[in-house]
C-alpha positions, -999 to 999 in steps of 0.1 A, spaced: -351 703 -546 -356 674 -571 -332 692 -594 -305 693 -567 -309 656 -559 -307 648 -596 -275 668 -601 -259 653 -571 -269 618 -582 -254 625 -617 -221 638 -602 -217 608 -579 -226 585 -608 -198 598 -631 -172 602 -604 -144 578 -597 -123 572 -566 -87 583 -568 -57 581 -546 -51 613 -526 -14 615 -536 -18 604 -573 -12 626 -603 -37 655 -605 -69 646 -622 -105 654 -619 -120 634 -591 -146 639 -564 -134 614 -538 -99 613 -524 -89 582 -504 -57 566 -494 -26 577 -475 -16 613 -471 15 629 -454 10 658 -430 37 680 -413 36 683 -375 67 704 -368 105 704 -368 123 671 -363 132 665 -326 169 665 -316 193 649 -326 176 642 -359 172 679 -367 210 681 -371 213 649 -393 225 659 -428 207 628 -442 174 643 -430 178 678 -446 145 689 -460 125 666 -437 103 675 -408 83 656 -382 50 645 -395 24 618 -398 11 595 -425 -26 590 -422 -54 573 -441 -78 600 -455 -112 603 -470 -120 636 -488 -143 653 -511 -130 678 -537 -95 675 -520 -110 687 -486 -104 659 -461 -135 649 -442 -117 624 -420 -83 611 -413 -73 581 -392 -46 555 -385 -19 582 -382 17 570 -378 47 591 -371 73 596 -398 99 621 -411 82 638 -440 99 658 -468 89 693 -477 69 683 -508 50 656 -487 58 629 -512 84 609 -493 87 597 -457 111 579 -435 97 556 -408 128 542 -391 118 530 -356 142 554 -338 128 584 -357 92 573 -352 99 570 -314 114 605 -312 85 620 -332 59 602 -311 76 615 -279 76 651 -292 43 653 -311 8 640 -311 -12 631 -342 -34 661 -333 -5 684 -341 -7 678 -378 -8 709 -399 -35 711 -425 -42 739 -449 -74 760 -448 -92 740 -475 -76 706 -468 -84 706 -431 -113 731 -425 -135 729 -456 -153 698 -442 -172 722 -420 -184 741 -451 -197 709 -466 -215 700 -433 -230 735 -432 -243 731 -468 -258 698 -459 -275 712 -428 -288 742 -449 -301 719 -475 -318 697 -449 -333 728 -432 -346 741 -465 -362 707 -472 -378 706 -438 -390 741 -441 -406 733 -475 -423 702 -460 -437 723 -431 -448 751 -454 -470 727 -473 -450 707 -497 -440 735 -521 -468 731 -546 -460 754 -575 -496 751 -589 -512 781 -573 -548 788 -581 -552 820 -600 -582 841 -605 -590 837 -642 -623 856 -641 -608 886 -657 -600 865 -689 -636 853 -694 -657 869 -721 -692 878 -709 -722 885 -730 -738 918 -722 -774 924 -726 
């Protein structure tokens, strides 16, 4: 258990925060604004040639670990492009999206939106193993052995 805590402390110590939509780089924490799709643009914006390639979505503040979002908040409606790099938040479009969708309608991928439960399960498993080790007796590895067989005895 001490080795696991040491490794986790080392990884956290060498990690740096990065923006969730920045250029790809090795990072543990993802923070900042992220764009999510929610569905098709509501009428009449779905027929607007200036919005070709855009869909209804939300821009939210996120916190993630290993690109898996643990939490997202402060979601605001916007028209989001397919690559999720650009958004349009004109008041009339925002009002139409808010009327058609809820921030709970955002679409996340399997890792992006559901992997947080895997992290929570791993934490629970680790805590359970630690409690089990405490209840079992502290996990002393120094077991007493019967060294009588190794002793040399004088005969006679």
